[in-house]
N, C-alpha and C positions, 0 to 999 in steps of 0.2 A: 463819249458815245460815237459809234461808227456811223457812216452815212446810211447804212442799211438799217431799216426799222422793222422790228418784229413785235407783233402783239398776239398774245394767246387769246383765243375766243373759246369760252366754255359755256355750254348751254344745257338746259334740261330737255334733251332730245325726245323724251317721252311725251312731250306736249307740243302740239302743232304750232301754237303761238310762239313758243320759244325757238323751235326750228326755223320758222319763217323770219323771226327777228335776227337770229344768228346768221342766216343766209344773207340777209340785207346788210349786216355789219361786214361780213366777209367781202361781199361785192364792193362796198364802199371803200374798204381798206385797200383792196387791189387797185381800184380806180385811182386812189390817192398815192400809189407807189409804196404802200406799206405791205409787208408780207404777213398775211394772217397765218397764225400757227394753230393747228387743230390737234385734238386728241384722236388717236387712231380709232378708238371705239365710237367716236362721233362722226367721223369723216363720211361714211356712207349715207347716214341720215341727212347730213347737210348737203351732200351732193344731190340727193333726191329732192331736196327742198328748193334748190336754186340752179341745178344743172352745172354746166362746166364753169369752173373758176378761171379758166384761161391759163392754167399752169402756174398761177402765182401763189400757191398755198404750200406750206411746209408742215410736216408732222413734228410733234414735240418729241416723239421717241428718238433717243440718241442725240437730242439737241441740248446744249448747255442752257439751263434756265436763266443764267446770268445775262444772256443775250437779249432777253425779253425786256421790252420797254414798259409794257403794261399787260395786265390780264383784264379782259372785258368779259364780265359774267352776265348771262341772260337767264334769269330764273328767280327763285326765292332765296331765302337765307340758307336753305340746305345746299343749294348749288354753289353759293358763295363759300360755304364751309368746305365743300368738295374742292373748289379751286384753291383755297388756302392750304389744303392738304397736298395738292399736286405740286405747289411751288414752295412748300415748306423749306426753310433754310436759305432761300434766296432773298434778295432785297426788292424784288419786283412788286410794285403796288397793284392792288386789285380794285377795279371799279365795277360795282354792281348796278345792273339795270333791273329793277324789280318787275318780275312777271308773276309773282306769287301773291300772297295775301298781305301781311304786315310789311315784310321786307325791311326789317329794322337795319340790317347791315348795308342795304342798297343805297346808292347815292342819287339815282335817277329813276324815273318811271318810264314806261313804254312810250307814252305820248311825247316824251322829251328826247327820244332817241336821236333824231336828226341833229338837234342842238348839242347833245352830248358828244356825238361823233365829231362834229365841227370843232369843239373845244379839245377833244382828245388829240385830233390831228395837229392842232396848234400847240399841244402840250400845255394847255391852259387849265391846270389843276394843281392842287396842293396835296401833300401826302401826310397822313396822320398815322401815327404808330399806336397799335393796340396791344396791350399786355396779353401774354399767353401764360399757361401753366404747364409745368412738367409733371408727369404722373408716373409713379413706380408702384408695381405690385410685388409684395414680398410674401413668400410662404416659407416658414421655418427659417427666417432670416436670410433667405436667398432671393435675389431679384429675379422674378420669372417673367416679367412683362414691363415694357416701358412704352409710354406714349405721351401725348400732349393734347392741349385743348385751347381753342380760342374762346368758346362759350363756357363749357362746363365739363367736369368729370362727374358722372352720376353713379352712385352705388345703389342698386335696386335689388329687392328680393327676387330670387329665382322662382319661387313657388307662390302662387296666389294665396294659398291657405296658411302659409307660415311666414311670420314676420321675421325681420332681421334683429339680432341682438348685437349692438355695436358699442364700442367705447371710443370716445373722441379724445385726441391728444393735440395740444398746441405747444409748439416749441419744446418737445420732449417731455412734457408734463401732462398727465391725464386730467381731463376736464370733467367728463360726465359719461355715464353709460345709460342706454335706453333701448327699448324695442321700437322699431319703426318700419315703414315701408321702404325707406331708403334715405340717402343723404346726397345733397347736391353740393359740389365744391366748384364755385363759379368765379369767373373774372368779372370786372365791371361791365365788360361787353355782354356777358351772359346774364347780367342782372335783370335784363328785360326779357329773358327767355324762360327756361325751365325754373330757374331760381325765383323769378317773379311769380310764376304760377304756383309755386310752393309757399308763397307768403313772404319771400325775401324782399329787402329794400331795393329800390332803384339807385344805383351808384353811377354818378357821372363818369364818363370814360376818361377824363383827364385825371382821375384819382386812381392810383395803382393800389389794389387791395385784393385780398382773397376772401370770398364769401363762403360761409358754411350754412346750409339751409336743410334742417331735418324735414323729412316728409312723413306726415301722419305719425308723429312720435308719441309714444305712451310714457310721458315723463313731465314733471313739473318744470324742470329746467332744460328745455329743448327748443330754445328760441334761435332765430337766425343770428349769426355772428359775422362781424367784419374785422379782419385782422390785417396786419401790415403785409405788403408783398414780399418782404424778406422772411416772413414766418414759414415754419414747417408745420403743415397740418396733416394729421394722420387719422385714419378711421380703421379700426380693427374689428373684424367679425369674431365675436366671442366663440370659443370652442365648447362652451357649456351647452350649446344647442346644436342641432344638426342642420340648421338653416344655412343654405348657401346663397350666394349673391351673384350679380352680374355687374361688371363695370362697363359703362358707356362713355366714350370720349367724343363729345360733340355729336352724339347719336350716330356716329359712323364707325368707330373702332370699338370692339368689344373684347372682353376677357372674362372667363368664369372665375368666381371667387369661392373657394372652399371655406368651411369653417376654419378660423384661425388666420385667414389671409389678412394682410395689412396693405392699405392703400395710402401712399404718401404723395402729397402735393406740395410743390414749391413754385414760386415765381420763376418764369423762364427768361433766359437771356435772349431769346429769339422772338421778337414781336411779329405781328402781322401788320402789313402796311396797307392802308386803305386810301385810295385816291378820292379826293373831295373836290367838287366843283363849286361849292359855295361855303362861306364862312359861318353859315347859320348856327346859332347856339344850340346846345343839346336840348334845352327846354323847348325850343320850337319843334325839334324833331319828335319829342315825346307827344306834344300836342297834336302834331300832324299824323303821326303813325297810329296813336291810340284814339284819335278823334275826341280829344278832351274838351269839355265845355269851358270856354273862357269869355263868353258873352258878358258884357258889363265891365270888363277890365278897362281902366283908364290909364294906368301907369303913372309914373312920377311926372309932375308938371315940368315942362321944359326939357324932358329927357328925349 
């Protein structure tokens, strides 16, 4: 690592709280001799929030992301997913400060921002890798769209009044066909997001797997599935109906799916790296984020 330190600051500039927090982070980084890196689209909003940065700011445009030491994200999970998209393909870790609601991907809360910055400047954090998935869309055996997801790839019906007719394939073998509102293809990270809302299981993030969760399926065998990360999972829109669909990757990248389209999902070789300030176990995160009742728990004696 060079003597110069660069940290990308990404915020939800549509919210005053997020702009103010980002301005505070930028000011602190400049004071500590670290060069804050901003997105061009956010620069003017942050300048308006905190005034002159003293010339110590750099824009990400044209900069090699490999020079970044860390991405500091101020917002909710949606903003963290946007940051993951921005630095996709690099090894830079992402540290989220939750200014949203649940903020499952975030590591810190707004009230902890001072301590978070202190530890960031000392490089006092660990890095955890999260599995992602690669997504391909094929029409007439031709790949017409490629993407990826940290949380999930979701196939949804394009028309409210017409359900999708799909057939599910696992490792090149057909499993079942059914009508539905959609299908969620999720990572363990996404198991607490859309897949969870659709009735899927919570999967601990240290387990690599691909989840398949049908949405409002009209079938006897249309239960959530968990398969190996090395599996190939495909969902085909049957041609026997004129129902079309839409693919959403992390709710950010979309592609229209005509009848007969095929969506293939496999485990990706490119993980997302999250900076962690504490070693807290995932169980504790679940309890804290979902405010789960644990009153009366005693635990193992002597543990």
